[in-house]
C-alpha positions in Angstrom: -0.2 -0.1 0.0 1.5 3.5 -1.0 1.7 6.5 1.3 -1.8 8.1 -0.3 -3.5 5.1 0.3 -2.1 4.5 3.9 -3.1 8.1 4.8 -6.7 8.1 3.2 -7.8 4.9 4.9 -6.1 5.4 8.3 -8.1 8.8 8.2 -11.3 7.3 6.7 -10.9 4.3 9.6 -10.7 7.6 12.3 -13.9 9.3 10.7 -16.1 6.5 10.2 -15.2 5.6 14.2 -16.4 9.1 15.1 -19.4 8.9 13.1 -20.1 5.6 14.9 -19.6 7.2 18.2 -21.7 10.9 17.6 -23.9 9.5 15.1 -23.1 12.7 13.3 -22.7 11.4 9.5 -21.8 15.1 8.3 -18.2 14.5 9.6 -17.6 12.8 6.6 -18.4 15.7 4.7 -16.6 18.4 6.8 -13.3 16.3 6.5 -13.9 15.8 2.8 -14.1 19.7 2.4 -11.4 20.3 4.5 -8.8 18.1 2.8 -10.2 18.8 -0.4 -9.1 22.5 -0.1 -5.5 21.5 0.1 -5.3 18.0 -1.8 -8.2 17.0 -4.2 -5.8 13.6 -4.5 -6.2 12.8 -0.9 -9.8 13.9 -1.0 -10.8 11.2 -3.5 -8.5 8.8 -2.0 -10.5 9.6 1.4 -13.9 9.0 -0.2 -12.9 5.9 -1.6 -11.5 4.6 1.6 -14.7 6.0 2.9 -16.9 3.7 0.4 -14.8 0.7 0.8 -14.9 0.7 4.4 -18.8 1.2 4.5 -19.5 -1.5 1.8 -17.4 -3.9 3.8 -19.4 -3.0 6.9 -22.7 -3.8 5.2 -21.0 -7.1 3.6 -20.1 -8.3 7.1 -23.6 -7.5 8.3 -25.1 -9.4 5.6 -22.7 -12.6 6.2 -23.7 -12.6 10.0 -27.3 -12.5 9.0 -27.0 -15.1 6.6 -24.9 -17.5 8.9 -27.7 -16.6 12.0 -30.3 -17.6 9.4 -28.3 -21.0 8.6 -28.0 -21.5 12.4 -31.9 -21.2 12.8 -32.8 -23.5 10.1 
């Protein structure tokens, strides 16, 4: 993983954890705007990491539900 991916993924993880704790989904947009003002490259990588992390979470939730359904059959 290169520096851009490392930085953007770490930031995405931290922001998504803050969203989880606070319930304030606007944090993603605020951080996006802030970093986008300095680096559109980092902004794009950050948003990609956010989408990937959110998709991963949805996938894991689906897998848990499917496994629970299998266990009750």
